[in-house]
C-alpha positions in Angstrom: 16.8 7.6 41.2 19.3 10.3 42.2 21.5 12.0 39.7 24.6 10.0 38.6 28.0 11.0 39.8 31.3 10.6 38.0 34.2 8.6 39.4 37.4 10.1 37.9 40.0 7.4 37.8 43.7 8.1 37.3 46.5 6.3 39.2 44.0 4.5 41.5 42.8 1.7 39.2 41.2 -0.6 41.8 37.8 -1.5 43.3 39.0 -2.5 46.8 40.1 0.1 49.3 39.0 2.8 46.8 37.7 5.7 48.9 36.5 7.8 45.9 34.5 4.8 44.7 33.0 4.3 48.2 32.1 8.0 48.4 30.6 8.1 44.9 28.4 5.0 45.6 26.9 6.9 48.6 25.9 9.8 46.3 24.2 7.9 43.5 24.7 5.8 40.3 28.3 5.8 39.4 29.9 6.6 36.0 33.6 5.5 36.1 35.8 7.6 33.8 39.4 7.5 32.8 40.7 10.4 30.7 43.9 10.0 28.8 45.3 13.6 29.1 48.6 14.1 27.4 48.2 17.9 27.2 48.1 18.8 30.9 51.3 17.0 31.9 53.1 18.5 28.9 56.7 17.1 28.9 55.6 14.7 31.7 53.3 12.8 29.5 53.4 9.1 30.3 56.4 7.2 29.1 56.2 4.3 26.6 56.6 1.5 29.3 54.0 3.1 31.4 51.6 3.3 28.5 52.0 -0.5 28.0 51.0 -1.0 31.7 48.1 1.4 31.5 46.6 -0.3 28.5 46.5 -3.7 30.3 45.5 -2.1 33.7 42.5 -0.3 32.1 41.4 -3.5 30.3 41.5 -5.4 33.6 39.6 -2.6 35.5 36.9 -2.6 32.8 36.5 -6.3 33.2 36.2 -6.0 37.0 33.7 -3.2 36.7 31.5 -5.2 34.3 31.4 -8.0 36.8 29.9 -5.5 39.3 27.3 -4.2 36.8 29.3 -1.2 35.7 31.8 -0.3 33.0 34.7 2.0 32.3 34.2 5.1 30.1 37.3 6.2 28.2 37.9 9.7 26.9 41.0 11.4 25.5 41.7 15.1 25.9 42.0 17.6 28.7 40.5 16.2 31.9 38.3 19.2 32.8 36.9 19.4 29.3 36.2 15.7 28.9 34.7 15.3 32.4 32.4 18.3 31.7 31.2 16.6 28.5 30.5 13.4 30.3 28.7 15.3 33.0 26.4 17.0 30.4 25.7 13.7 28.7 24.5 11.9 31.9 23.3 14.8 34.0 26.0 14.6 36.6 27.2 17.6 38.6 29.6 15.9 41.1 32.9 14.2 40.5 34.6 12.0 43.0 38.3 11.3 42.8 41.3 10.2 44.8 43.6 13.2 45.3 46.9 13.2 43.4 50.0 15.2 44.2 52.0 15.4 41.0 52.0 19.1 39.8 50.1 18.4 36.6 47.4 16.4 38.5 47.0 19.3 41.0 46.6 21.6 38.0 44.0 19.3 36.5 42.1 19.1 39.8 41.9 22.9 40.0 40.6 23.0 36.4 38.0 20.4 37.1 36.8 22.1 40.3 36.1 25.3 38.3 33.6 23.4 36.1 32.2 20.8 38.4 31.7 19.9 42.1 34.9 18.0 42.7 35.2 15.9 45.9 38.6 14.4 46.6 39.6 11.7 49.1 43.1 10.6 50.0 43.9 6.9 49.6 47.1 6.4 47.5 49.5 6.9 50.4 50.0 5.7 54.0 49.1 9.2 55.2 48.0 12.2 53.2 51.1 14.0 51.8 51.6 17.2 53.8 49.9 15.9 56.9 53.0 14.6 58.6 54.9 17.7 59.9 57.4 18.8 62.4 56.4 20.1 65.8 56.3 23.6 64.3 54.1 22.4 61.5 56.7 22.6 58.8 57.0 19.8 56.2 59.9 17.3 56.6 62.8 17.5 54.1 64.9 14.6 55.5 63.6 11.0 55.2 64.7 9.6 58.6 62.8 12.0 60.9 59.8 11.8 58.4 59.8 8.0 58.8 59.8 8.4 62.6 57.0 10.8 62.5 55.0 8.8 60.1 55.2 5.8 62.4 53.5 7.8 65.1 50.3 7.9 63.0 50.5 4.4 61.7 48.8 2.0 61.1 46.8 3.4 58.2 43.0 3.0 58.3 41.6 -0.5 57.8 41.1 -1.1 54.1 37.7 -0.7 52.6 36.0 -3.8 51.2 35.5 -4.4 47.5 31.9 -3.5 46.6 29.5 -6.3 45.7 27.8 -4.3 43.0 28.0 -0.7 41.6 24.8 1.0 40.6 24.9 2.1 36.9 23.4 5.3 35.5 20.1 5.3 33.6 22.1 5.9 30.4 25.8 5.5 29.6 27.8 8.2 27.9 29.8 7.3 24.8 33.2 5.8 25.3 36.3 5.6 23.1 37.9 2.2 22.4 41.1 1.3 24.3 42.7 -0.2 21.2 42.3 3.1 19.4 44.6 4.8 21.9 47.7 2.9 20.5 49.3 2.6 23.9 51.0 -0.7 22.9 54.1 -0.8 20.8 53.8 -2.5 17.4 56.6 -1.4 15.0 58.5 -3.0 16.6 56.9 -4.6 19.6 59.7 -4.1 22.0 57.5 -5.2 25.0 57.2 -8.9 24.3 59.2 -9.6 27.5 56.9 -7.5 29.6 54.0 -9.9 29.6 56.3 -12.7 30.8 57.2 -10.6 33.9 54.0 -8.7 34.8 50.2 -9.1 35.2 48.8 -5.5 35.4 45.5 -5.0 37.2 44.1 -5.4 40.6 44.1 -9.3 40.5 47.8 -9.3 39.5 48.6 -6.8 42.3 46.9 -9.0 44.9 48.6 -12.0 43.6 52.0 -10.2 43.9 51.2 -9.2 47.5 50.4 -12.8 48.5 53.6 -14.0 46.9 55.6 -11.5 48.8 53.9 -12.4 52.1 55.6 -15.8 51.7 59.0 -14.1 50.9 59.1 -11.1 53.2 60.9 -12.9 56.1 64.0 -12.9 53.9 63.6 -9.4 52.5 66.3 -7.8 54.7 68.9 -10.2 53.5 67.8 -10.8 49.9 66.7 -7.4 48.7 70.2 -6.4 47.7 71.0 -9.6 45.8 70.1 -9.2 42.1 70.5 -12.9 41.3 67.7 -14.0 43.7 65.4 -11.0 43.2 64.4 -10.4 46.8 62.4 -7.2 46.2 58.6 -7.2 46.3 58.1 -6.0 42.7 55.0 -4.1 44.0 56.1 -0.7 42.8 54.2 -0.6 39.4 51.0 -1.9 41.1 51.3 0.7 43.8 52.1 3.5 41.2 49.0 2.7 39.2 46.9 2.3 42.3 46.0 -1.3 41.6 46.5 -2.0 45.3 46.6 0.5 48.2 49.7 0.9 50.4 47.3 0.7 53.4 46.3 -2.8 52.3 49.9 -3.8 51.8 50.8 -2.4 55.3 48.0 -4.4 57.0 48.8 -7.6 55.0 52.5 -7.5 56.0 52.8 -5.8 59.3 53.9 -7.9 62.3 55.8 -10.5 60.3 59.3 -9.8 61.6 62.2 -7.4 61.3 62.5 -7.8 57.6 58.9 -6.6 57.3 59.9 -3.5 59.2 62.6 -2.9 56.6 60.1 -3.2 53.8 57.6 -0.9 55.4 60.4 1.7 55.6 60.7 1.3 51.8 57.0 1.7 51.4 57.2 4.9 53.5 59.7 6.2 51.0 56.8 6.6 48.5 55.1 8.9 51.0 58.4 10.8 51.6 58.9 11.3 47.9 55.4 12.7 47.5 56.0 15.1 50.4 59.1 16.3 48.6 57.3 17.1 45.3 54.5 18.7 47.2 57.1 21.2 48.5 59.2 21.3 45.3 57.0 20.6 42.3 59.9 21.0 39.8 62.1 18.5 41.6 62.3 16.3 38.5 64.1 19.1 36.6 65.8 21.3 39.2 68.6 20.5 41.6 67.4 20.4 45.2 70.7 22.1 46.2 71.3 25.2 44.1 75.0 25.1 44.4 75.0 22.0 42.1 73.8 24.3 39.3 77.5 25.1 38.9 78.6 21.5 38.5 80.3 21.1 35.1 78.4 18.2 33.5 79.9 16.8 30.3 78.1 17.6 27.0 78.9 17.3 23.3 79.3 14.3 21.0 81.4 12.2 23.3 79.0 12.6 26.2 76.1 11.7 23.9 77.9 8.6 22.7 78.5 7.6 26.3 74.9 8.2 27.2 73.8 6.0 24.3 76.2 3.2 25.4 74.8 3.4 28.9 71.2 3.2 27.6 72.0 0.2 25.5 74.0 -1.7 28.2 77.3 -1.4 26.4 79.5 0.3 29.0 81.9 -2.6 29.6 80.8 -2.9 33.2 78.8 -6.1 33.4 76.6 -5.2 36.4 75.7 -1.9 34.8 75.0 -3.4 31.4 72.9 -6.3 33.0 70.7 -3.7 34.7 70.2 -1.6 31.6 69.4 -4.6 29.5 66.9 -5.9 32.1 65.3 -2.5 32.0 64.8 -2.6 28.3 63.5 -6.1 28.2 61.2 -6.0 31.1 60.5 -2.4 32.1 62.1 -3.1 35.4 65.5 -3.0 37.1 66.5 -4.5 40.5 66.7 -1.7 43.1 70.4 -2.3 44.1 71.3 -2.2 40.4 69.3 0.9 39.8 71.6 2.7 42.3 74.7 1.3 40.7 73.6 2.2 37.1 72.5 5.7 38.2 75.7 6.3 40.0 77.7 5.1 37.0 76.0 7.6 34.7 76.4 10.5 37.1 79.8 9.9 38.6 81.7 7.7 36.1 80.3 9.4 33.0 79.7 12.8 34.5 76.4 13.1 32.7 73.6 15.2 34.1 71.3 13.1 36.3 68.3 14.5 34.4 69.3 12.5 31.4 69.0 9.3 33.4 65.8 10.4 35.1 64.2 11.0 31.6 65.4 7.6 30.4 63.9 5.9 33.4 60.7 7.9 33.0 60.3 6.4 29.5 61.4 2.8 30.2 60.2 1.9 33.7 56.8 0.4 34.2 56.9 1.9 37.7 57.9 5.4 36.5 56.7 7.6 39.3 57.4 11.3 39.4 58.1 11.5 43.1 60.2 8.3 43.4 62.1 8.8 40.2 63.1 12.4 40.8 63.9 11.9 44.5 65.9 8.7 43.9 68.0 10.3 41.1 68.8 13.3 43.2 69.7 11.1 46.1 72.3 9.3 44.1 73.5 12.4 42.5 74.0 14.2 45.7 72.0 17.2 44.4 68.9 16.6 46.5 67.6 18.1 49.8 68.3 14.6 51.4 71.0 13.0 49.4 74.2 11.0 49.2 77.4 13.0 49.2 78.8 13.8 45.8 82.1 12.3 46.9 80.6 8.9 47.6 81.2 7.1 44.3 80.0 3.6 44.0 82.5 1.1 42.6 80.4 -1.1 40.3 82.9 -3.9 40.1 83.1 -4.2 43.8 79.4 -3.9 44.2 78.8 -6.7 41.7 81.1 -9.1 43.6 79.8 -8.0 47.0 76.2 -8.6 46.2 76.9 -11.9 44.3 75.6 -10.7 40.9 77.1 -13.5 38.8 73.9 -15.2 38.0 72.2 -11.9 37.2 74.9 -11.0 34.8 74.7 -14.4 33.1 71.0 -13.9 32.6 71.2 -10.4 31.0 74.7 -10.3 29.4 74.8 -13.6 27.5 78.2 -12.8 26.0 79.7 -13.5 29.5 77.6 -16.5 30.3 80.4 -19.0 30.2 82.7 -17.1 32.5 83.4 -18.4 36.1 82.0 -16.4 39.0 85.3 -14.9 39.9 85.9 -13.6 36.4 82.4 -12.4 35.3 82.3 -9.2 37.4 85.4 -7.8 35.7 86.4 -10.0 32.8 90.0 -9.7 31.6 89.0 -11.0 28.2 86.0 -9.7 26.4 84.3 -12.7 24.7 81.7 -12.6 22.0 82.1 -8.9 21.2 81.5 -7.7 24.7 82.9 -4.1 24.8 85.9 -2.9 26.9 85.3 -0.4 29.7 84.0 2.9 28.5 86.2 4.5 31.2 88.4 3.2 34.0 87.1 3.4 37.5 90.0 5.3 38.9 90.0 7.8 36.0 86.3 8.3 36.4 86.5 8.8 40.1 89.2 11.4 39.9 87.3 13.3 37.2 84.1 13.2 39.3 85.9 14.5 42.4 87.5 17.3 40.4 84.1 18.3 39.1 82.7 18.2 42.7 85.3 20.6 43.9 83.9 23.3 41.6 80.6 23.2 43.6 80.5 25.6 46.5 
């Protein structure tokens, strides 16, 4: 029997269309390993909602591996150190992995490669980040030309099949227990609503894809309507790699114009990774330096306003509904994400990085590329972004996109109001707060702040 090889699993927690697994199986018996490394990412350690998802995804993956004659080895510590220990225990010299592009994962890959023979494959994006370039070979900074160029190399390769069995090593290394990692909240358990919304793991991802296949024809019309939830809800499954974007593309392609719209959204993931590959600190630094001069609010009043936004107590029903949905389910409808983000930035004049950090902690699909690119797009600070002067009117947005049912679900204080009153209630029943700031006043303040940016 040949020497075993390590399969280093991170945000690629699947068996089907898993190129690193396929490559490892060609080399010898496979030792699948997941390392919980909170040290390498530093301040970008996984948020609380993502930890909840990771726990259940790892449990699901271990079950799937055992059905194939394998198992998942869990270690906690620095990736290079723990993988080297596993390699010594089983006599492995090679490590197979799917390549990741977040700055801390790139650092980890360099560290592992200094100790072991690291062999990386691409497989978490439609095309390898950095491979779609302009005619001069430069990376794209603007989404629209990037999407056109990406289309020229599509479709992605046909998905790899799920293996029938995975050869185990002659002996297994020791593994930590998932329960000992304390990834789940207990005091209190604020994630009770998560399980009602989500089924982490590869099986849950495939089920979500099949459900969306039946819904995608209406995606173009329904995706902006919070009350009907027309989005795919695939983002957490894609982030944790429980399903590959290539599989999603092939499963949905050719099903009408709405599908084309969705595939453009799927390509946004690729675009965001290309941005952080060029600008690794995009989650903390303005893409446009001139916005470093923007006078964000600070002090006690700003902190109180931030807290009201986080708790869904701004007095704007559509914003509050979104923030409460986020807390209860780890998710927020895409249209409402834009409204809530714009409100924090433009109405409250609070630094976009405060919102990005809150989403990082509370979203089950918290993805460094998507999160930082999306927040900078709304803020107008990014390399491809909305203009600062475009200030979303949440009350008009709520009515335009028929959010009455959505508000009733998440802001029960307003449940008894008629549709025409619920978007901007004149009366504030059941202790619902008044507006934290008027729209006109907020708009004028934001525009004044923007004039200080040159």
